[in-house]
BAFI-3210 file (N, C-alpha, C; in Angstrom, 3 decimals, decimal comma, padded with zeros to 6 digits):
// residues 186
n [1|2|3|4|5|6|7|8|9|10|11|12|13|14|15|16|17|18|19|20|21|22|23|24|25|26|27|28|29|30|31|32|33|34|35|36|37|38|39|40|41|42|43|44|45|46|47|48|49|50|51|52|53|54|55|56|57|58|59|60|61|62|63|64|65|66|67|68|69|70|71|72|73|74|75|76|77|78|79|80|81|82|83|84|85|86|87|88|89|90|91|92|93|94|95|96|97|98|99|100|101|102|103|104|105|106|107|108|109|110|111|112|113|114|115|116|117|118|119|120|121|122|123|124|125|126|127|128|129|130|131|132|133|134|135|136|137|138|139|140|141|142|143|144|145|146|147|148|149|150|151|152|153|154|155|156|157|158|159|160|161|162|163|164|165|166|167|168|169|170|171|172|173|174|175|176|177|178|179|180|181|182|183|184|185|186]
n.u [070,078|071,712|071,597|068,860|068,441|070,658|070,896|068,492|066,288|067,260|067,326|064,629|063,622|064,811|063,518|060,848|061,069|062,253|061,423|058,766|057,858|058,996|062,090|061,663|058,961|055,852|054,899|052,751|050,772|050,810|050,005|050,211|052,183|053,042|055,449|057,367|055,969|055,473|058,126|059,077|057,311|057,761|060,557|060,585|058,860|060,358|062,588|061,318|060,648|063,250|064,085|062,427|063,445|066,059|065,391|064,220|066,474|067,960|066,243|066,026|068,525|070,581|072,020|074,405|075,403|073,685|072,926|073,015|073,431|074,304|073,884|071,742|069,736|069,479|068,742|066,261|064,763|064,644|063,171|060,702|060,009|059,884|057,704|055,738|055,852|054,885|052,302|051,196|051,269|049,443|047,101|046,661|044,556|042,021|042,524|041,178|040,069|040,482|041,887|041,196|038,308|035,350|032,888|030,404|031,071|032,047|034,726|035,824|038,198|040,678|043,318|043,008|041,323|042,901|042,567|042,434|043,345|044,951|046,832|048,078|049,171|050,980|052,815|053,770|054,706|056,748|058,560|058,953|060,066|062,529|063,743|063,863|065,621|067,937|068,467|068,803|071,204|072,944|072,553|073,604|076,297|077,165|076,735|078,536|080,877|080,720|080,833|083,346|083,910|085,407|087,640|086,892|084,139|083,355|084,456|083,192|080,451|080,592|081,379|079,155|077,106|078,085|077,818|075,003|074,341|075,478|073,955|071,395|071,691|072,305|069,952|068,090|068,973|068,547|065,892|064,147|062,505|059,229|056,015|053,712|050,948|050,907|052,304|050,547|048,043|048,546]
n.v [207,877|207,036|209,244|209,121|206,465|205,957|208,060|209,758|207,900|206,258|208,275|208,929|206,503|206,391|208,602|207,694|205,464|206,303|208,868|209,388|210,279|213,219|214,521|216,295|216,573|216,576|213,860|211,414|213,387|215,122|214,209|212,440|213,649|215,094|215,472|213,410|211,841|213,610|214,147|211,542|210,866|213,011|212,767|210,202|210,484|212,302|210,665|208,674|210,108|210,702|208,095|207,430|209,224|208,207|205,665|206,413|207,427|205,089|203,497|205,172|204,940|206,572|206,084|203,861|202,140|200,354|198,317|195,495|192,393|191,887|194,392|195,414|193,567|193,983|196,699|196,681|195,164|196,896|198,997|197,698|196,939|199,489|200,584|198,921|199,792|202,431|201,979|200,432|202,343|204,241|202,800|202,145|202,387|203,908|206,329|207,040|207,052|209,263|211,463|211,682|211,577|210,157|211,658|211,219|211,180|208,846|206,774|204,891|203,304|202,079|202,061|202,823|200,776|198,654|196,910|193,919|194,778|197,014|195,798|194,105|196,042|197,331|195,253|194,486|196,952|197,764|195,528|195,179|197,666|197,649|195,497|196,532|198,662|197,281|195,785|197,947|198,927|196,971|197,464|200,045|199,637|197,772|199,358|201,471|199,983|199,029|201,449|202,179|203,908|206,753|206,654|208,437|208,527|205,963|206,026|208,272|207,517|205,140|206,100|207,712|205,745|204,263|206,141|206,315|203,724|203,742|205,791|204,608|202,273|203,517|205,047|202,983|201,520|203,443|203,339|204,653|203,768|203,723|202,381|203,172|203,336|203,670|206,092|207,832|207,588|207,099]
n.w [-045,709|-043,643|-041,931|-041,317|-040,185|-038,622|-036,902|-036,414|-035,969|-033,768|-031,731|-031,610|-030,675|-028,131|-026,988|-026,905|-025,271|-022,840|-022,015|-021,365|-019,010|-017,889|-016,516|-013,535|-013,917|-012,315|-011,586|-010,240|-010,392|-012,531|-015,619|-018,812|-020,605|-023,589|-024,879|-025,391|-027,247|-029,399|-030,146|-030,793|-032,906|-034,766|-035,364|-036,477|-038,663|-040,206|-040,630|-042,098|-044,434|-045,339|-045,808|-047,941|-049,842|-050,096|-051,089|-053,522|-054,807|-055,098|-056,695|-058,868|-059,905|-059,139|-056,901|-056,565|-054,748|-053,326|-055,084|-055,152|-053,281|-049,783|-048,577|-050,065|-049,422|-046,634|-046,760|-048,222|-046,450|-044,269|-045,407|-045,874|-043,224|-042,113|-043,487|-042,413|-039,762|-039,947|-041,007|-038,923|-036,862|-037,836|-037,732|-035,082|-033,348|-031,173|-028,526|-025,998|-022,502|-019,586|-020,551|-023,170|-023,816|-025,377|-027,588|-026,427|-023,779|-022,782|-021,633|-023,193|-025,298|-027,572|-026,568|-023,840|-022,925|-023,533|-025,810|-027,908|-030,418|-029,756|-028,082|-029,925|-031,619|-029,803|-029,236|-031,842|-032,853|-031,078|-031,015|-033,792|-034,392|-032,998|-034,312|-036,924|-036,489|-035,730|-038,095|-039,804|-038,873|-039,811|-042,554|-042,785|-042,043|-044,017|-046,224|-045,808|-046,042|-048,717|-050,040|-049,552|-047,419|-045,812|-042,986|-040,960|-041,074|-040,231|-037,660|-036,463|-036,583|-035,133|-032,581|-032,003|-031,894|-029,761|-027,706|-027,702|-026,828|-024,264|-023,074|-023,310|-021,670|-019,235|-018,725|-018,635|-016,412|-014,504|-014,183|-015,926|-017,938|-018,576|-018,701|-021,297|-020,757|-017,980|-017,777|-019,024|-017,687|-015,008]
ca.u [069,667|072,503|070,993|067,564|068,468|071,790|070,844|067,149|065,482|067,667|066,894|063,187|063,411|065,148|062,441|059,665|061,331|062,723|061,014|057,310|057,790|060,204|062,684|061,016|057,508|055,215|054,130|051,576|049,784|050,891|049,991|050,054|053,107|053,105|056,763|057,982|055,180|055,742|059,515|059,117|056,595|058,429|061,824|060,330|058,335|061,507|063,354|060,534|060,844|064,629|064,115|061,828|064,417|067,104|064,809|064,070|067,810|068,338|065,393|066,361|069,859|071,560|072,831|074,820|075,884|072,777|072,396|072,863|074,165|073,818|073,391|070,410|068,806|069,236|068,027|064,865|064,119|064,377|062,066|059,468|059,699|059,511|056,309|054,922|055,803|053,976|050,937|050,767|051,023|048,224|045,946|046,836|043,291|041,707|043,194|040,209|040,501|040,110|042,565|040,660|036,997|034,533|031,899|029,325|031,599|032,593|036,182|036,212|039,213|041,544|044,462|042,553|040,776|043,901|041,875|043,363|043,943|046,018|047,878|048,821|049,982|052,084|053,792|054,375|055,410|057,996|059,463|059,283|060,948|063,888|064,279|064,205|066,828|069,057|068,763|069,320|072,621|073,620|072,506|074,547|077,669|077,481|076,783|079,827|081,903|080,627|081,213|084,723|083,790|086,619|087,710|086,202|082,720|083,278|084,782|082,120|079,234|080,861|081,333|077,751|076,370|078,566|077,139|073,603|074,271|075,762|072,756|070,327|071,956|072,191|068,544|067,418|069,379|067,965|064,449|063,428|061,562|057,903|054,983|052,906|049,679|051,177|052,695|049,390|046,902|048,986]
ca.v [206,719|207,037|210,262|208,620|205,250|205,944|209,178|210,179|206,809|205,931|209,324|208,747|205,327|206,807|209,484|206,894|204,498|206,836|210,234|209,531|211,139|214,052|214,926|217,491|216,480|216,183|212,645|211,155|214,472|215,677|213,041|212,548|214,596|214,770|215,778|212,189|211,403|214,529|213,917|210,224|210,936|213,929|212,195|209,043|210,977|212,822|209,483|208,036|210,899|210,469|206,734|207,501|209,895|207,216|204,644|207,011|207,494|203,725|203,080|206,031|204,613|207,579|205,527|202,541|201,359|199,300|197,586|194,060|191,844|191,973|195,739|195,527|192,749|194,750|197,926|196,384|194,717|198,108|199,704|196,954|197,093|200,883|200,712|198,262|200,654|203,545|201,452|200,092|203,583|204,883|201,961|201,660|202,468|205,137|206,472|206,909|207,427|210,593|212,517|211,707|210,938|210,222|212,736|210,888|211,203|207,529|206,677|203,753|203,528|200,905|202,108|202,831|199,448|197,667|195,940|193,073|195,601|197,815|194,887|193,685|197,197|197,511|194,184|194,560|198,217|197,773|194,481|195,519|198,827|197,239|194,668|197,445|199,400|196,327|195,515|199,190|198,987|196,142|198,167|201,164|199,121|197,217|200,491|202,130|199,090|199,033|202,778|202,424|205,156|207,144|206,212|209,369|208,152|204,790|206,447|209,150|206,737|204,220|206,857|208,089|204,562|203,938|207,089|205,903|202,521|204,168|206,514|203,614|201,462|204,386|205,364|201,741|201,222|204,478|203,094|205,663|203,137|203,676|201,950|204,263|203,366|204,243|207,492|208,636|207,540|206,904]
ca.w [-044,930|-042,414|-041,076|-040,861|-039,370|-037,707|-035,970|-036,013|-035,412|-032,395|-030,808|-031,458|-029,819|-026,773|-026,507|-026,600|-024,199|-021,561|-021,690|-021,223|-017,831|-017,973|-015,239|-013,002|-014,079|-011,055|-011,863|-011,075|-010,449|-013,886|-016,500|-020,268|-021,216|-025,019|-025,453|-025,929|-028,408|-030,495|-030,568|-031,437|-034,187|-035,688|-035,823|-037,328|-039,944|-040,973|-041,053|-043,163|-045,659|-045,795|-046,344|-049,284|-050,719|-050,368|-051,959|-054,854|-055,398|-055,489|-057,819|-060,004|-060,393|-058,747|-055,813|-057,061|-053,609|-052,876|-056,235|-054,914|-052,145|-048,407|-048,324|-050,674|-048,623|-045,412|-047,110|-048,539|-045,205|-043,487|-046,066|-045,608|-041,805|-041,904|-043,951|-041,399|-038,581|-040,210|-041,103|-037,568|-036,128|-038,333|-037,408|-033,717|-032,623|-030,449|-027,235|-024,909|-021,170|-019,111|-021,311|-024,536|-023,795|-026,596|-027,623|-025,485|-022,419|-022,461|-021,591|-024,025|-026,319|-027,754|-025,660|-022,452|-022,623|-023,965|-026,652|-028,680|-031,471|-029,166|-027,630|-031,124|-032,028|-028,852|-029,429|-033,181|-033,046|-030,308|-031,511|-035,188|-034,401|-032,607|-035,403|-038,024|-036,104|-035,791|-039,511|-040,378|-038,505|-040,816|-043,844|-042,725|-042,045|-045,338|-047,150|-045,617|-046,590|-050,184|-050,531|-049,132|-046,668|-045,089|-041,596|-040,072|-041,036|-039,358|-036,298|-035,983|-036,371|-034,033|-031,324|-031,807|-031,449|-028,417|-026,813|-027,605|-025,994|-022,880|-022,620|-023,170|-020,478|-018,063|-018,485|-018,251|-015,029|-013,647|-014,084|-016,701|-018,882|-017,970|-019,633|-021,811|-020,038|-016,657|-017,937|-019,431|-016,756|-013,641]
c.u [070,445|071,940|069,680|067,712|069,626|071,712|069,412|066,326|065,952|067,258|065,390|062,844|063,718|064,055|061,227|059,891|061,570|062,181|059,502|056,987|059,097|060,778|062,035|059,497|056,906|054,277|053,883|050,519|049,708|051,061|049,988|050,888|053,316|054,483|057,408|057,291|055,465|057,159|059,632|058,498|057,320|059,716|061,593|059,668|059,457|062,350|062,630|060,685|062,251|064,784|063,524|062,756|065,535|066,614|064,651|065,426|068,272|067,552|065,717|067,765|070,926|072,454|073,172|075,292|074,999|072,234|072,183|073,565|073,499|073,241|071,977|069,373|068,458|068,381|066,560|064,110|063,749|063,206|060,733|059,059|059,265|058,072|055,354|054,787|054,817|052,532|050,389|050,431|049,731|046,965|045,997|045,560|043,153|042,396|042,210|040,765|040,139|040,776|042,052|039,286|036,280|033,535|030,782|029,792|032,204|034,117|036,711|037,234|040,116|042,714|044,004|042,034|041,764|043,236|042,893|044,064|045,133|047,166|048,737|049,720|051,205|053,196|054,522|055,193|056,752|058,996|059,903|060,235|062,374|064,526|064,708|065,491|068,066|069,454|069,320|070,796|073,446|073,660|073,513|075,987|078,057|077,538|078,093|080,959|081,911|081,062|082,676|084,812|085,090|086,502|086,956|084,714|082,499|083,455|083,650|080,850|079,411|080,801|079,905|076,946|076,805|077,902|075,674|073,442|074,510|074,547|071,616|070,501|071,790|070,750|067,758|067,724|068,779|066,447|063,597|062,442|060,226|056,909|054,105|051,599|049,865|051,517|051,505|048,326|047,284|048,916]
c.v [206,664|208,067|209,753|207,527|205,171|207,017|209,459|209,074|206,416|206,993|209,209|207,569|205,680|207,693|208,672|205,962|205,164|208,210|210,431|210,362|211,917|214,337|216,241|217,498|215,962|215,000|211,929|212,254|215,065|214,509|213,431|213,660|214,186|214,974|214,544|211,768|212,291|214,346|212,610|210,300|211,823|213,322|211,013|209,439|211,539|211,658|208,748|208,779|210,708|209,071|206,710|208,190|208,921|206,128|205,165|207,102|206,116|203,298|203,884|205,798|205,609|207,113|204,091|201,614|200,150|198,431|196,102|193,667|192,075|193,345|195,911|194,745|193,481|195,989|197,690|195,910|195,927|198,886|199,019|197,110|198,518|201,126|200,077|199,109|201,805|203,072|201,097|201,327|204,257|204,111|201,418|201,708|203,778|205,149|206,227|207,399|208,846|211,733|212,624|211,022|211,074|211,370|212,483|210,858|209,880|207,574|205,568|204,169|202,320|200,894|202,029|201,456|198,324|196,519|195,048|193,842|196,390|196,937|194,408|194,821|197,344|196,497|194,351|195,835|198,230|196,753|194,799|196,689|198,473|196,361|195,555|198,203|198,511|196,047|196,761|199,372|198,155|196,812|199,311|200,657|198,532|198,313|201,250|201,290|199,149|200,364|203,108|203,763|205,468|206,790|207,139|209,051|206,961|205,199|207,295|208,387|205,749|204,914|207,285|206,912|204,128|204,866|206,700|204,687|202,889|204,899|205,538|202,807|202,305|204,710|204,125|201,407|202,221|204,317|204,072|205,076|202,956|203,285|203,137|204,421|204,039|205,718|208,374|208,710|207,263|205,491]
c.w [-043,611|-041,440|-040,484|-039,823|-038,388|-036,643|-035,489|-035,360|-034,006|-031,366|-030,556|-030,568|-028,363|-026,179|-026,083|-025,418|-022,842|-021,168|-021,698|-019,986|-017,816|-016,595|-014,781|-013,157|-012,766|-011,301|-010,548|-011,055|-011,851|-014,855|-017,977|-020,887|-022,673|-025,640|-026,078|-027,220|-029,613|-031,044|-031,337|-032,834|-035,192|-036,249|-036,758|-038,649|-040,813|-041,480|-042,175|-044,484|-046,217|-046,384|-047,740|-050,276|-051,089|-051,307|-053,384|-055,557|-055,875|-056,721|-059,072|-060,555|-059,996|-057,603|-056,181|-055,944|-053,344|-053,982|-055,963|-053,627|-050,811|-048,098|-048,879|-049,880|-047,331|-045,709|-047,407|-047,304|-044,339|-044,097|-045,765|-044,143|-041,480|-042,346|-042,941|-040,144|-038,775|-040,307|-039,725|-036,750|-036,551|-037,956|-035,975|-032,884|-031,864|-029,087|-026,084|-023,588|-020,801|-019,884|-022,747|-024,571|-025,137|-026,486|-026,607|-024,031|-021,977|-022,475|-022,483|-025,076|-026,404|-026,765|-024,204|-022,026|-022,928|-024,728|-027,368|-029,797|-030,914|-028,674|-028,797|-031,607|-031,122|-029,113|-030,766|-033,374|-032,316|-030,849|-032,943|-035,282|-034,029|-033,692|-036,567|-037,715|-036,176|-037,244|-040,188|-040,050|-039,486|-042,172|-043,874|-042,819|-043,401|-046,396|-047,037|-046,222|-048,113|-050,783|-050,247|-048,389|-045,932|-043,603|-040,651|-039,991|-040,105|-037,903|-035,706|-035,670|-035,216|-032,680|-030,991|-031,265|-030,053|-027,391|-026,625|-026,700|-024,525|-022,306|-022,378|-021,881|-019,216|-017,719|-018,058|-016,788|-014,039|-013,502|-014,856|-017,703|-018,165|-019,045|-020,041|-021,033|-018,681|-016,770|-018,272|-018,340|-015,309|-013,143]
res [m|v|l|a|w|g|i|l|v|p|i|g|v|l|a|a|r|f|f|k|i|l|p|g|q|d|w|p|r|e|l|d|n|h|a|w|w|l|t|h|r|m|l|h|y|i|a|g|l|l|t|l|v|g|l|a|l|v|i|g|g|l|a|h|i|g|a|s|g|t|h|a|i|f|g|w|a|v|v|v|l|s|c|g|q|f|l|g|g|w|f|r|g|s|k|g|g|p|t|d|p|r|i|d|g|s|l|r|g|d|h|y|d|m|t|p|r|r|l|a|f|e|y|l|h|k|i|g|g|y|i|a|l|f|i|a|t|g|a|i|l|t|g|l|w|r|a|n|a|p|i|w|m|w|t|g|l|g|l|w|w|l|c|l|v|v|v|f|v|g|l|q|r|a|g|r|a|v|d|t|y|q|a|i|w|g]
***
């Protein structure tokens, strides 16, 4: 779970937020770079599988750390939010637009037209993802506490998270956060 939510998910969030347009990409002449999407999706699928493995260990009784208390509440909240993230992603609607026209040549699509379905997905996926990440941080910290984790784990994870925050702030200040619609269609 620490690998999934402490390392992979934050990298996937950074990819989705700041790398829709890559450095050196000739934007807006060069549109719809899929690198951020593939990275975001791959890292979150791996994190989802690791979450299921962790959940199986808890349910199977092999992981006694999360049996009760605050850690269990945080953990179950993360599992529920994670399921919501995957369901939302699978039902986000069609893309449409010039990069994904329909068979009849129409540009219609939930994303291209920003339908209510797509707007709901955008809002819920982004807000739900940040909430899940925040709660996962609580789950990780309470898990480390309950496991009486050695100081090197606390230190390593703390330094990693500090680096992520510095990178996030730096990229945000540099104006690297670009809306998906703009990155895909200009």
